[in-house]
BAVOPA-851686 format. One record per residue (C-alpha): residue number from 1; z, y, x; residue in one letter. Coordinates in steps of 0.5 Angstrom, whole numbers, padded with zeros to 4 digits. Example, Ala and Ser with C-alpha at 12.3 -4.5 7.8 and 13.67 -1.06 7.14 Angstrom:
<site seq="1" up="0016" north="-0009" east="0025" type="a"/>
<site seq="2" up="0014" north="-0002" east="0027" type="s"/>
***
This chain:
<site seq="1" up="0000" north="0000" east="0000" type="m"/>
<site seq="2" up="-0002" north="0007" east="0003" type="n"/>
<site seq="3" up="0000" north="0013" east="-0002" type="i"/>
<site seq="4" up="-0003" north="0019" east="0000" type="s"/>
<site seq="5" up="0000" north="0026" east="0000" type="s"/>
<site seq="6" up="-0005" north="0028" east="-0005" type="r"/>
<site seq="7" up="-0003" north="0023" east="-0010" type="q"/>
<site seq="8" up="0004" north="0025" east="-0009" type="i"/>
<site seq="9" up="0002" north="0032" east="-0011" type="d"/>
<site seq="10" up="-0003" north="0030" east="-0017" type="a"/>
<site seq="11" up="0003" north="0026" east="-0020" type="f"/>
<site seq="12" up="0008" north="0032" east="-0019" type="l"/>
<site seq="13" up="0003" north="0037" east="-0022" type="a"/>
<site seq="14" up="0001" north="0032" east="-0028" type="l"/>
<site seq="15" up="0009" north="0031" east="-0029" type="a"/>
<site seq="16" up="0010" north="0038" east="-0029" type="a"/>
<site seq="17" up="0003" north="0040" east="-0033" type="q"/>
<site seq="18" up="0003" north="0034" east="-0038" type="r"/>
<site seq="19" up="-0004" north="0036" east="-0038" type="n"/>
<site seq="20" up="-0010" north="0033" east="-0034" type="f"/>
<site seq="21" up="-0014" north="0039" east="-0034" type="t"/>
<site seq="22" up="-0009" north="0044" east="-0032" type="r"/>
<site seq="23" up="-0006" north="0039" east="-0027" type="a"/>
<site seq="24" up="-0013" north="0038" east="-0024" type="a"/>
<site seq="25" up="-0014" north="0046" east="-0024" type="a"/>
<site seq="26" up="-0007" north="0046" east="-0020" type="q"/>
<site seq="27" up="-0009" north="0041" east="-0015" type="c"/>
<site seq="28" up="-0016" north="0045" east="-0014" type="h"/>
<site seq="29" up="-0020" north="0038" east="-0016" type="l"/>
<site seq="30" up="-0025" north="0037" east="-0022" type="s"/>
<site seq="31" up="-0022" north="0033" east="-0028" type="q"/>
<site seq="32" up="-0025" north="0026" east="-0026" type="p"/>
<site seq="33" up="-0023" north="0027" east="-0019" type="a"/>
<site seq="34" up="-0016" north="0028" east="-0021" type="f"/>
<site seq="35" up="-0016" north="0022" east="-0026" type="s"/>
<site seq="36" up="-0018" north="0018" east="-0020" type="a"/>
<site seq="37" up="-0013" north="0020" east="-0016" type="l"/>
<site seq="38" up="-0008" north="0018" east="-0021" type="i"/>
<site seq="39" up="-0011" north="0012" east="-0023" type="k"/>
<site seq="40" up="-0011" north="0009" east="-0016" type="v"/>
<site seq="41" up="-0004" north="0011" east="-0015" type="l"/>
<site seq="42" up="-0002" north="0007" east="-0021" type="e"/>
<site seq="43" up="-0006" north="0001" east="-0019" type="e"/>
<site seq="44" up="-0003" north="0002" east="-0012" type="d"/>
<site seq="45" up="0004" north="0002" east="-0015" type="l"/>
<site seq="46" up="0003" north="-0004" east="-0020" type="g"/>
<site seq="47" up="0006" north="0000" east="-0026" type="v"/>
<site seq="48" up="0003" north="0005" east="-0031" type="r"/>
<site seq="49" up="0006" north="0012" east="-0030" type="l"/>
<site seq="50" up="0004" north="0016" east="-0036" type="f"/>
<site seq="51" up="0003" north="0015" east="-0043" type="d"/>
<site seq="52" up="-0004" north="0018" east="-0045" type="r"/>
<site seq="53" up="-0006" north="0020" east="-0052" type="s"/>
<site seq="54" up="-0011" north="0025" east="-0054" type="t"/>
<site seq="55" up="-0006" north="0030" east="-0055" type="r"/>
<site seq="56" up="0000" north="0028" east="-0050" type="h"/>
<site seq="57" up="0001" north="0026" east="-0043" type="v"/>
<site seq="58" up="0008" north="0023" east="-0042" type="e"/>
<site seq="59" up="0012" north="0020" east="-0037" type="l"/>
<site seq="60" up="0013" north="0013" east="-0038" type="t"/>
<site seq="61" up="0020" north="0010" east="-0036" type="t"/>
<site seq="62" up="0017" north="0008" east="-0029" type="e"/>
<site seq="63" up="0014" north="0014" east="-0028" type="g"/>
<site seq="64" up="0021" north="0018" east="-0029" type="a"/>
<site seq="65" up="0024" north="0013" east="-0024" type="n"/>
<site seq="66" up="0018" north="0015" east="-0019" type="f"/>
<site seq="67" up="0019" north="0022" east="-0020" type="m"/>
<site seq="68" up="0026" north="0023" east="-0016" type="e"/>
<site seq="69" up="0023" north="0019" east="-0010" type="s"/>
<site seq="70" up="0016" north="0023" east="-0011" type="a"/>
<site seq="71" up="0020" north="0030" east="-0011" type="e"/>
<site seq="72" up="0024" north="0028" east="-0005" type="r"/>
<site seq="73" up="0018" north="0025" east="-0001" type="i"/>
<site seq="74" up="0014" north="0032" east="-0002" type="r"/>
<site seq="75" up="0021" north="0036" east="0000" type="s"/>
<site seq="76" up="0021" north="0032" east="0006" type="e"/>
<site seq="77" up="0014" north="0033" east="0008" type="v"/>
<site seq="78" up="0015" north="0040" east="0006" type="n"/>
<site seq="79" up="0021" north="0041" east="0011" type="q"/>
<site seq="80" up="0017" north="0037" east="0016" type="a"/>
<site seq="81" up="0011" north="0042" east="0016" type="i"/>
<site seq="82" up="0015" north="0048" east="0016" type="s"/>
<site seq="83" up="0019" north="0045" east="0022" type="g"/>
<site seq="84" up="0013" north="0044" east="0026" type="m"/>
<site seq="85" up="0010" north="0051" east="0024" type="r"/>
<site seq="86" up="0017" north="0054" east="0026" type="d"/>
<site seq="87" up="0017" north="0050" east="0033" type="a"/>
<site seq="88" up="0010" north="0052" east="0034" type="a"/>
<site seq="89" up="0012" north="0060" east="0033" type="t"/>
<site seq="90" up="0018" north="0059" east="0036" type="l"/>
<site seq="91" up="0022" north="0061" east="0030" type="r"/>
<site seq="92" up="0026" north="0054" east="0031" type="r"/>
<site seq="93" up="0027" north="0050" east="0037" type="g"/>
<site seq="94" up="0032" north="0047" east="0042" type="r"/>
<site seq="95" up="0032" north="0048" east="0050" type="v"/>
<site seq="96" up="0037" north="0044" east="0055" type="a"/>
<site seq="97" up="0037" north="0046" east="0062" type="i"/>
<site seq="98" up="0042" north="0044" east="0068" type="a"/>
<site seq="99" up="0043" north="0048" east="0074" type="l"/>
<site seq="100" up="0047" north="0050" east="0079" type="l"/>
<site seq="101" up="0053" north="0054" east="0078" type="p"/>
<site seq="102" up="0052" north="0060" east="0082" type="s"/>
<site seq="103" up="0045" north="0061" east="0078" type="l"/>
<site seq="104" up="0048" north="0060" east="0072" type="a"/>
<site seq="105" up="0054" north="0065" east="0073" type="a"/>
<site seq="106" up="0050" north="0070" east="0077" type="g"/>
<site seq="107" up="0042" north="0070" east="0075" type="w"/>
<site seq="108" up="0042" north="0066" east="0069" type="l"/>
<site seq="109" up="0045" north="0071" east="0064" type="p"/>
<site seq="110" up="0041" north="0076" east="0064" type="e"/>
<site seq="111" up="0035" north="0072" east="0063" type="r"/>
<site seq="112" up="0038" north="0068" east="0057" type="l"/>
<site seq="113" up="0039" north="0075" east="0054" type="a"/>
<site seq="114" up="0032" north="0077" east="0054" type="e"/>
<site seq="115" up="0030" north="0070" east="0052" type="f"/>
<site seq="116" up="0035" north="0070" east="0046" type="r"/>
<site seq="117" up="0032" north="0077" east="0044" type="e"/>
<site seq="118" up="0025" north="0075" east="0044" type="r"/>
<site seq="119" up="0027" north="0068" east="0040" type="f"/>
<site seq="120" up="0033" north="0069" east="0037" type="p"/>
<site seq="121" up="0032" north="0062" east="0033" type="g"/>
<site seq="122" up="0032" north="0058" east="0039" type="i"/>
<site seq="123" up="0038" north="0054" east="0041" type="e"/>
<site seq="124" up="0040" north="0054" east="0048" type="i"/>
<site seq="125" up="0044" north="0049" east="0052" type="e"/>
<site seq="126" up="0046" north="0050" east="0059" type="i"/>
<site seq="127" up="0050" north="0045" east="0064" type="a"/>
<site seq="128" up="0052" north="0048" east="0070" type="d"/>
<site seq="129" up="0053" north="0043" east="0075" type="v"/>
<site seq="130" up="0052" north="0041" east="0082" type="l"/>
<site seq="131" up="0045" north="0038" east="0084" type="s"/>
<site seq="132" up="0046" north="0031" east="0083" type="e"/>
<site seq="133" up="0048" north="0031" east="0076" type="p"/>
<site seq="134" up="0043" north="0036" east="0075" type="c"/>
<site seq="135" up="0038" north="0031" east="0076" type="i"/>
<site seq="136" up="0041" north="0026" east="0073" type="d"/>
<site seq="137" up="0041" north="0030" east="0066" type="r"/>
<site seq="138" up="0033" north="0031" east="0067" type="v"/>
<site seq="139" up="0032" north="0023" east="0068" type="a"/>
<site seq="140" up="0036" north="0021" east="0062" type="s"/>
<site seq="141" up="0033" north="0026" east="0058" type="g"/>
<site seq="142" up="0039" north="0030" east="0057" type="k"/>
<site seq="143" up="0036" north="0037" east="0060" type="a"/>
<site seq="144" up="0029" north="0039" east="0059" type="d"/>
<site seq="145" up="0029" north="0041" east="0066" type="f"/>
<site seq="146" up="0033" north="0043" east="0072" type="a"/>
<site seq="147" up="0034" north="0048" east="0078" type="l"/>
<site seq="148" up="0037" north="0044" east="0083" type="a"/>
<site seq="149" up="0037" north="0044" east="0091" type="a"/>
<site seq="150" up="0034" north="0037" east="0091" type="i"/>
<site seq="151" up="0027" north="0036" east="0092" type="r"/>
<site seq="152" up="0027" north="0030" east="0087" type="a"/>
<site seq="153" up="0019" north="0028" east="0087" type="d"/>
<site seq="154" up="0020" north="0021" east="0084" type="t"/>
<site seq="155" up="0015" north="0017" east="0080" type="p"/>
<site seq="156" up="0019" north="0019" east="0074" type="d"/>
<site seq="157" up="0021" north="0026" east="0076" type="l"/>
<site seq="158" up="0017" north="0032" east="0079" type="q"/>
<site seq="159" up="0019" north="0038" east="0083" type="a"/>
<site seq="160" up="0016" north="0045" east="0084" type="e"/>
<site seq="161" up="0019" north="0050" east="0089" type="p"/>
<site seq="162" up="0023" north="0056" east="0085" type="f"/>
<site seq="163" up="0026" north="0060" east="0090" type="c"/>
<site seq="164" up="0030" north="0060" east="0097" type="s"/>
<site seq="165" up="0037" north="0062" east="0098" type="d"/>
<site seq="166" up="0039" north="0064" east="0105" type="d"/>
<site seq="167" up="0047" north="0065" east="0107" type="f"/>
<site seq="168" up="0052" north="0070" east="0108" type="h"/>
<site seq="169" up="0058" north="0071" east="0112" type="l"/>
<site seq="170" up="0064" north="0073" east="0108" type="v"/>
<site seq="171" up="0071" north="0075" east="0111" type="c"/>
<site seq="172" up="0076" north="0080" east="0111" type="k"/>
<site seq="173" up="0074" north="0087" east="0113" type="p"/>
<site seq="174" up="0079" north="0087" east="0119" type="d"/>
<site seq="175" up="0076" north="0080" east="0122" type="h"/>
<site seq="176" up="0073" north="0081" east="0129" type="p"/>
<site seq="177" up="0066" north="0078" east="0126" type="l"/>
<site seq="178" up="0066" north="0084" east="0121" type="a"/>
<site seq="179" up="0067" north="0089" east="0126" type="k"/>
<site seq="180" up="0062" north="0086" east="0130" type="g"/>
<site seq="181" up="0057" north="0086" east="0125" type="t"/>
<site seq="182" up="0058" north="0094" east="0125" type="r"/>
<site seq="183" up="0057" north="0095" east="0132" type="k"/>
<site seq="184" up="0051" north="0090" east="0134" type="h"/>
<site seq="185" up="0045" north="0087" east="0131" type="p"/>
<site seq="186" up="0046" north="0081" east="0126" type="i"/>
<site seq="187" up="0043" north="0076" east="0131" type="t"/>
<site seq="188" up="0050" north="0077" east="0135" type="t"/>
<site seq="189" up="0053" north="0072" east="0130" type="i"/>
<site seq="190" up="0051" north="0066" east="0132" type="t"/>
<site seq="191" up="0053" north="0059" east="0130" type="p"/>
<site seq="192" up="0057" north="0058" east="0136" type="q"/>
<site seq="193" up="0061" north="0064" east="0134" type="e"/>
<site seq="194" up="0062" north="0062" east="0127" type="l"/>
<site seq="195" up="0065" north="0055" east="0129" type="a"/>
<site seq="196" up="0070" north="0058" east="0133" type="k"/>
<site seq="197" up="0074" north="0061" east="0126" type="w"/>
<site seq="198" up="0078" north="0058" east="0121" type="p"/>
<site seq="199" up="0073" north="0056" east="0115" type="f"/>
<site seq="200" up="0074" north="0055" east="0108" type="i"/>
<site seq="201" up="0069" north="0050" east="0106" type="h"/>
<site seq="202" up="0066" north="0048" east="0099" type="m"/>
<site seq="203" up="0067" north="0040" east="0097" type="a"/>
<site seq="204" up="0063" north="0035" east="0101" type="r"/>
<site seq="205" up="0058" north="0033" east="0095" type="h"/>
<site seq="206" up="0056" north="0041" east="0094" type="s"/>
<site seq="207" up="0049" north="0043" east="0097" type="s"/>
<site seq="208" up="0052" north="0049" east="0100" type="v"/>
<site seq="209" up="0057" north="0045" east="0104" type="r"/>
<site seq="210" up="0051" north="0040" east="0106" type="q"/>
<site seq="211" up="0046" north="0045" east="0108" type="f"/>
<site seq="212" up="0052" north="0049" east="0112" type="l"/>
<site seq="213" up="0054" north="0043" east="0116" type="e"/>
<site seq="214" up="0046" north="0041" east="0117" type="a"/>
<site seq="215" up="0045" north="0048" east="0120" type="a"/>
<site seq="216" up="0052" north="0048" east="0125" type="l"/>
<site seq="217" up="0051" north="0040" east="0127" type="h"/>
<site seq="218" up="0053" north="0038" east="0132" type="p"/>
<site seq="219" up="0058" north="0044" east="0133" type="l"/>
<site seq="220" up="0065" north="0042" east="0131" type="p"/>
<site seq="221" up="0068" north="0047" east="0126" type="m"/>
<site seq="222" up="0076" north="0049" east="0125" type="k"/>
<site seq="223" up="0076" north="0047" east="0117" type="s"/>
<site seq="224" up="0082" north="0050" east="0114" type="v"/>
<site seq="225" up="0081" north="0047" east="0107" type="m"/>
<site seq="226" up="0075" north="0045" east="0102" type="e"/>
<site seq="227" up="0075" north="0047" east="0095" type="v"/>
<site seq="228" up="0071" north="0046" east="0089" type="e"/>
<site seq="229" up="0069" north="0053" east="0086" type="q"/>
<site seq="230" up="0066" north="0059" east="0090" type="l"/>
<site seq="231" up="0071" north="0063" east="0086" type="a"/>
<site seq="232" up="0077" north="0059" east="0090" type="t"/>
<site seq="233" up="0073" north="0060" east="0096" type="v"/>
<site seq="234" up="0073" north="0068" east="0095" type="m"/>
<site seq="235" up="0081" north="0068" east="0093" type="g"/>
<site seq="236" up="0082" north="0064" east="0100" type="m"/>
<site seq="237" up="0078" north="0068" east="0104" type="v"/>
<site seq="238" up="0081" north="0075" east="0101" type="r"/>
<site seq="239" up="0088" north="0072" east="0103" type="a"/>
<site seq="240" up="0086" north="0071" east="0110" type="g"/>
<site seq="241" up="0086" north="0064" east="0110" type="l"/>
<site seq="242" up="0079" north="0063" east="0114" type="g"/>
<site seq="243" up="0072" north="0066" east="0113" type="i"/>
<site seq="244" up="0066" north="0062" east="0110" type="s"/>
<site seq="245" up="0059" north="0062" east="0109" type="a"/>
<site seq="246" up="0056" north="0063" east="0102" type="i"/>
<site seq="247" up="0049" north="0063" east="0099" type="p"/>
<site seq="248" up="0046" north="0069" east="0096" type="a"/>
<site seq="249" up="0046" north="0067" east="0089" type="l"/>
<site seq="250" up="0053" north="0067" east="0090" type="a"/>
<site seq="251" up="0054" north="0074" east="0093" type="l"/>
<site seq="252" up="0057" north="0077" east="0086" type="f"/>
<site seq="253" up="0063" north="0073" east="0087" type="h"/>
<site seq="254" up="0065" north="0076" east="0093" type="f"/>
<site seq="255" up="0062" north="0084" east="0092" type="q"/>
<site seq="256" up="0069" north="0086" east="0091" type="q"/>
<site seq="257" up="0075" north="0090" east="0095" type="q"/>
<site seq="258" up="0078" north="0086" east="0101" type="g"/>
<site seq="259" up="0072" north="0083" east="0103" type="l"/>
<site seq="260" up="0065" north="0084" east="0107" type="v"/>
<site seq="261" up="0059" north="0080" east="0107" type="t"/>
<site seq="262" up="0053" north="0080" east="0112" type="w"/>
<site seq="263" up="0047" north="0076" east="0112" type="p"/>
<site seq="264" up="0046" north="0070" east="0117" type="l"/>
<site seq="265" up="0039" north="0070" east="0118" type="p"/>
<site seq="266" up="0038" north="0063" east="0121" type="w"/>
<site seq="267" up="0032" north="0059" east="0120" type="p"/>
<site seq="268" up="0035" north="0053" east="0119" type="e"/>
<site seq="269" up="0040" north="0056" east="0114" type="l"/>
<site seq="270" up="0036" north="0057" east="0108" type="t"/>
<site seq="271" up="0037" north="0053" east="0102" type="r"/>
<site seq="272" up="0031" north="0051" east="0097" type="q"/>
<site seq="273" up="0032" north="0051" east="0090" type="i"/>
<site seq="274" up="0027" north="0047" east="0086" type="y"/>
<site seq="275" up="0025" north="0046" east="0078" type="l"/>
<site seq="276" up="0025" north="0039" east="0077" type="v"/>
<site seq="277" up="0022" north="0036" east="0070" type="r"/>
<site seq="278" up="0020" north="0029" east="0068" type="r"/>
<site seq="279" up="0013" north="0027" east="0069" type="r"/>
<site seq="280" up="0012" north="0023" east="0063" type="d"/>
<site seq="281" up="0014" north="0028" east="0058" type="r"/>
<site seq="282" up="0011" north="0035" east="0056" type="s"/>
<site seq="283" up="0016" north="0041" east="0055" type="l"/>
<site seq="284" up="0017" north="0043" east="0048" type="s"/>
<site seq="285" up="0014" north="0049" east="0045" type="v"/>
<site seq="286" up="0021" north="0052" east="0046" type="a"/>
<site seq="287" up="0022" north="0049" east="0053" type="a"/>
<site seq="288" up="0015" north="0052" east="0055" type="q"/>
<site seq="289" up="0017" north="0059" east="0053" type="a"/>
<site seq="290" up="0024" north="0058" east="0057" type="m"/>
<site seq="291" up="0020" north="0055" east="0063" type="y"/>
<site seq="292" up="0015" north="0061" east="0063" type="a"/>
<site seq="293" up="0020" north="0066" east="0063" type="l"/>
<site seq="294" up="0025" north="0063" east="0068" type="l"/>
<site seq="295" up="0019" north="0062" east="0073" type="m"/>
<site seq="296" up="0017" north="0070" east="0072" type="e"/>
<site seq="297" up="0024" north="0072" east="0073" type="k"/>
<site seq="298" up="0026" north="0068" east="0079" type="r"/>
<site seq="299" up="0030" north="0071" east="0084" type="p"/>
<site seq="300" up="0026" north="0074" east="0090" type="k"/>
<site seq="301" up="0028" north="0077" east="0097" type="g"/>
<site seq="302" up="0034" north="0076" east="0101" type="s"/>
<site seq="303" up="0039" north="0079" east="0096" type="f"/>
<site seq="304" up="0035" north="0077" east="0090" type="f"/>
<site seq="305" up="0033" north="0084" east="0088" type="d"/>
<site seq="306" up="0029" north="0084" east="0081" type="e"/>
<site seq="307" up="0027" north="0091" east="0081" type="n"/>
***
């Protein structure tokens, strides 16, 4: 059995009009074509839906029972069509993004505000997690795409460069390295000099820690402690417990009284951020719109100025 949407519409029109001529006109069909639709529907269902006479058309008991289902089917089809049209015109939809906390807290909010202003009906889900969980969320389908410090090119995932993130020294204003930056060129701060001082580390599973250790290897560092959050690094450095090196994307945490920051322009200390998505799935219309905006507004320059 293969009941068509046209048959459902014809049935509902006739049930409402109780007249073949008026119902056919409502469906923009000739009366013979309309009558044929009703006849085939009854044959497919194996029951008579209408009692006909020269003066009246009335629903049979079976027709009245079918009416409820027909109205529900038509309503569900209308809702589906409306939903697809809303999605196509970005009136409704959903986008899920996973990205590094430094991006989520500093750079992303203004981009989301712009997106919400353009498309207020789109639901947005953000997961601010480290790189490996970012990739896991894309692979499992929980995120449409991710911004992570892992180039996840696999049979299932594809990665494209998003932005580069350089690193900065952060210390108290009275620290010897801070004074040195004022008197001498930036190049006087070498990895050897950085490694001499008590250091506040990010946790070992963070991309910040991994890039820093790779750049300083094999130099031993005077590690004081390791913490999970950049805001904690800021508090420890401001208290004078040590210095640290943080990515440009996280500078907003450290631009306050009691701290100074200075670029560390070492070629080996540059973190590449990638946009990662599934190879086997196209982005939804809403996710594609978010992707286009974030690519257009991606961070640029050493301090990621977007002027």
